[in-house]
C-alpha positions, 0 to 999 in steps of 0.5 A: 090418256092421262094429263100431268099436273105441272108446277106454275113455273112450267108456263115460263118453261113452255116459252123457253122450250118454244124458243129452244125448238125455234133455234133448231131451224129458225128459217124453216119454222118462220117460213111455215108460220108465215105460210100459215098466216098467208093461207088463213088470210087468203081463205078469209078473202074468198067471198061469202064462204071465206071465213067459214073455210078458214075456220074449218082449216085452222085446226088442221093447220095448227096441228101442222105447226105442232108437227113441225115443232115435234119434228124439229125437237126430234131432229127431223126435217120440216117443210110445207108438206109438214104444215099442210099434211096434217089436214088429212089426219082425222080430217073430219074431226078437225073440220068439226072442231073448226066449225064448232069453234066458229059457232062457239065464238059467234055464240059468245059474241051474240050473247054480248049483244044483250049488253051493247045492243050488238055494237061489238058484234057488228064491229067484229063482223064489219067488212069495210071501214064505213061499217066499222066507223058507224060503231067504233065510237061505242063503248065496248068495255063491258061487252069485251070483258064479258066476251073474254070471260066466256071465251076462257072455257072455250079456249080451254076446250080447244087448246089441245083438241086439234092435236088430240084429235089428230095424233090420238084419234080422239072424237070431237067430244073426247078431244074437247073434254080432255083438253078442257080438263088438262087446262083446268088441272094446269091453270097455274102454269097457264096463268104463268104462261099467259103472263109470260106471253104478255111480257114477251109479245106485248110489254117488251115490244111496246117498250122497244117501240117507245125507245125507237120513237125516242131515237127516231122521232117522227119516223113512226112507220119505220120504227114499227117496221123495224120492230115488226120483222123480229116479231114475225120471224122470231116471237111468233114461231117461238109462241107456236112452238110453245104450244107444242111444248105445253102439249109435250109436258102435260100429255107426254110426246105422242109416238103416233105419226 
C-alpha cells in the first residue's frame, strides 16, 4: 500500500469533490447522514453502556458513509443497507478501533486533569445540567488547547484507519500506522482542508446567521432553524463525502467490496 503526497490545493479539492458526490443523490446521502446521527444518539442514551456501544459502532458506521460516497461516485445505488452493511466487514478490527479511540480520548482528557484539576473532564462527562453548572465557570482555555494538541496525532492515526481496516483488511496496528503516515505526508493539504472546513462550516454559517438576525431582529430561534436545515442536509453530507475524497486521492480507489 502506498500513499500519495498531494499539493496543498488538494485539501480544497476534497471539499469540492465531496459536494460533487453529494449532488449525485442529495436526498439519499442526506438521509444516511441523518440516520448515522440518530443511530449514534440512540446508542448514547442507552444507560450505562451507551457511550461504549456508540464508540464501538462509529468506525463501522463511518465506513458505511464512505461506501455510500464511493457508490454514488460509481453510479451505484445506496440505501440504509449501505450504512449498516459495513459493520460486518472486518468487524472485530473496527470494534477494536472504536474501543482504542475511546481509550485514547479519555486518556488525553485524563492528562488534562494535570492542568485544571479535572474540570474539563468532569464537564465533558457530565450527564446533566447540574453537573455541568458546577464546573462551567472554570477556565478551560489552557486544558482545551492541551487536549486539542494531543488529539491531533490521535485523529491522524484514526482518519483513514476504519476504511483501511474494512476495505483493505488491515490489522489494527497497520491501519493506524498507514493512516498516520498518510496524514503526516499530506499535512499541507490537510491544513488547507481544515481551513476550508472552518470557512464552510463555521465562518459562512456565522455570517449568514448574523445577516438573518439583522433582517429578523428578535427571531433568533427562527433564524437558527432556517440556517440549521441546509447545514444538516447539505453541508454535513458534503463533509462526510469529502472524507472519501481524501481517501480516494491519497490511496486511490479500492476495488475491494
